[in-house]
Every structure is written in C-alpha cells, then in structure tokens.
C-alpha positions, 0 to 999 in steps of 0.5 A, spaced: 512 404 260 508 397 261 511 391 260 508 384 260 509 376 258 505 373 253 504 366 250 503 366 243 504 360 238 507 356 243 513 361 245 513 366 251 514 373 248 516 379 253 512 385 250 510 392 251 502 392 253 497 396 251 489 396 251 489 394 244 494 388 245 501 387 246 508 388 242 513 384 243 520 387 244 523 384 239 518 386 234 519 394 236 527 393 236 527 391 229 522 396 227 527 401 230 532 398 226 535 395 232 537 387 232 531 383 234 535 380 240 537 387 242 534 386 249 534 378 248 533 374 255 530 379 259 525 378 264 519 383 266 523 385 272 529 386 268 525 391 264 523 395 270 526 400 275 532 397 278 532 392 273 539 390 268 535 392 262 531 398 265 535 403 261 534 399 254 527 398 255 525 405 256 529 407 250 526 402 246 519 404 249 520 411 246 519 407 239 513 403 241 507 404 236 501 402 240 497 402 233 502 396 231 499 392 238 497 385 236 490 383 239 490 376 242 495 372 245 495 369 252 497 374 257 501 371 263 503 373 270 508 378 270 512 376 275 511 368 275 516 366 281 516 371 286 520 369 292 515 372 297 508 374 296 505 378 301 498 381 302 494 386 307 487 385 310 483 391 312 487 396 309 481 401 307 476 404 311 471 407 307 468 410 313 474 414 315 474 421 311 478 426 315 486 426 314 487 426 321 483 420 323 487 416 318 493 419 321 490 417 328 489 410 326 496 409 323 499 411 329 494 407 334 494 400 329 499 396 325 498 393 318 495 386 318 500 382 313 499 375 311 502 371 305 500 366 300 504 360 296 506 364 290 508 358 286 500 355 286 496 361 288 498 366 282 494 365 276 494 368 269 489 373 266 483 370 263 485 363 266 479 360 270 479 361 278 476 354 280 471 353 285 474 348 290 470 342 290 471 341 298 468 348 299 465 352 293 459 356 296 462 362 299 468 364 294 469 372 294 473 377 290 478 382 292 481 387 287 488 390 290 494 394 287 500 390 287 507 393 288 513 389 285 520 390 289 526 392 285 531 393 290 533 389 296 530 393 302 531 392 309 529 397 315 527 402 310 524 408 312 517 410 309 521 416 306 525 412 302 521 406 301 518 408 294 525 408 292 525 400 292 519 399 288 520 396 281 513 397 278 506 396 280 501 390 277 493 388 279 492 383 284 485 379 285 486 376 292 480 371 291 478 368 298 474 363 301 469 366 306 466 360 309 472 354 309 471 350 315 476 344 315 473 338 319 466 340 320 465 336 326 472 338 329 473 340 336 473 348 337 479 351 339 480 358 340 484 360 334 480 356 329 476 362 326 483 365 324 486 359 321 479 358 317 480 365 314 487 364 313 486 357 310 481 360 305 486 364 302 491 359 300 487 355 294 490 353 288 489 359 283 486 364 288 491 370 286 490 372 279 495 377 277 497 382 271 496 383 265 502 387 266 507 391 270 507 399 270 514 401 271 515 405 277 518 411 274 511 412 270 508 413 277 511 417 282 505 417 287 501 410 288 496 413 292 493 417 286 490 411 282 482 409 281 480 402 282 474 398 280 471 391 280 466 389 275 462 382 276 459 380 270 459 388 268 456 390 274 460 395 278 462 392 285 468 396 287 469 403 286 475 406 290 481 410 290 488 408 293 488 414 297 483 411 301 488 406 304 489 406 311 497 404 310 500 407 304 505 403 300 511 407 303 508 405 310 507 398 308 514 397 305 517 400 312 513 395 316 514 389 312 522 391 311 523 392 319 522 384 319 523 381 313 528 383 307 524 384 301 528 382 295 527 384 287 521 380 285 517 380 291 510 382 291 506 386 296 498 386 295 496 392 298 489 390 301 482 391 298 476 397 298 469 396 300 464 392 295 467 385 296 461 379 295 461 378 303 458 384 304 452 383 300 452 375 300 454 375 293 459 370 291 462 367 285 459 361 281 461 358 275 461 362 268 462 369 272 467 374 269 471 379 273 474 385 271 478 389 275 481 395 273 486 400 276 488 406 273 494 407 268 495 399 269 490 396 265 484 390 266 485 384 270 480 379 267 478 373 271 473 367 269 470 363 274 469 355 273 468 349 277 473 345 280 475 339 275 475 332 278 
C-alpha cells in the first residue's frame, strides 16, 4: 500500500499512489459503496502502520483499482512537518564486498548522523530546487531511502527496531559541495566540517516523495534497488543491501540518544555516483529522477534562485 498527498483543484487529497497517477481515498470509498468521508481527516501517517486509520486504509486499499488512477495533480511531501529529519553520511561502501568486512566496519565505526531543518528544506516532488545565488556552482544529488517512524522509540535494539517503522519514502539529499561562508575569513580548525554541514541546509534541499510505502508491505528494507538519472543518464545504480549500517542498526543508534517520534524521518545515506565524484554538478534546466524499487519515482527540476 502506497499513500500520498496530492493538490488538485486547490484541494489537498489523501490518495493511493500508482505509477499512472493517484486515486483519492474518498473516491475509492465511494466506489466501494462506503461514505466518501469514511476515512475523512486522516493523514498519510495515520494510514501507515501504527497509524490510527491503518486498518481502515488497508481495507480500502483492497478495493483500489489502479485503472481508475488520475493522471496529473501536484504531489506533495508525504510527511510535511516531521519533528525531526535525520540524515546519514557515508553509509555505503561500494568497495566492501564481503559480509565479514561489512560486519567489521560496523563493529569498528559508528554512523555519521546530521540533521536538516525540515520546515524549510523539505521540497515537494516535481518542484524546483533552486541553486542558491550565494553559491550556485557545486550543487549535487544524493538519492536515499527515507524511513518514517510510526511508533515512539527510545533505546530500541536492532532486533526490535523495524517494528517502530511506519513506512518508507524517497529522499534526495541535495548538497552544496563548495559552500564557503565569508571567503576572506580567518581559517579555523573546524571550518571544513561546518562548510560541509552548512552546505546541506539551503531552502528546498530535501525533495521527498512522491508517496509513502506502508512498512507492512516491506518486511526487509535492505532488499531494494535504487537508481538516479540525470537528464536520462544513469548516475547512481545500487541496492540498499550495500548499506554499512542497515535501517535496524541506524534506528538502534539514533534512539540510544534521541527519542524517535511518530512522523520523524531518517534518510539512510547515498550510494556511489554522486556528481562530486565526476565533477558533474547541477545547473538550471536539469531533471533528476530518483527511483527506489517498490516505492516509485521522485522527480526534481533544477532552477536558478529567484531574486
């Protein structure tokens, strides 16, 4: 079951997602002989596992007919105002081939976790990411699996971690690779780290969507292919099984420090093939299509910042 938010005719509609379009839940309910408001007032999170309307949404999904999906409409970020938006850096090691080596790296290191301000970085599918005028020259993509928390979680073990997940979505962690505030500055020891961190925080630098896949439909999040294309050319082509720290270990690590709450999002890191590795950076007019198996396509256009 995939659930999305769509703006159509000036009205936001909670809908089932399909590659061919969307079907408002109220329309599916009527077609099934139920009142249109049978699940009225629900959010995407309400319809996912652990949500107040999950059972009702799943029952309604059984009556969903993809052939009636509506093309068009403006897809919106599935979870518009998460309390927390965590992201990982350096969580794929393409050179690691043996399970034993991955296990050793997990044992000897820890996940690099940072945050983005959700209220200003989250960006709807198909909407432009604007190259910041202050530093437009090295803007990069990072396709990632997003994990949506559905149940309060503190100090969860890896074995129980996935039981707290509501669903999954697609994230593109847009990054400014060469942001240097105050170019004439006095150099300090920690400048490079904060240059990197500040390069993550620009407005609109976290496209997400177009839907959320119910966690009950995906027992193993380490079973997904992911691919990013820039103007039709494949730049990233990998698999979530190549994560150094799988979703369960990430939740265990973060929840050991911070209480995870329903609606929080964790973006799990990106594989090889980012623009920085080849010196290919985004420019106005570019089109990014990030695909994660069983979830869908997150499409993003690139534009110049409006003065």
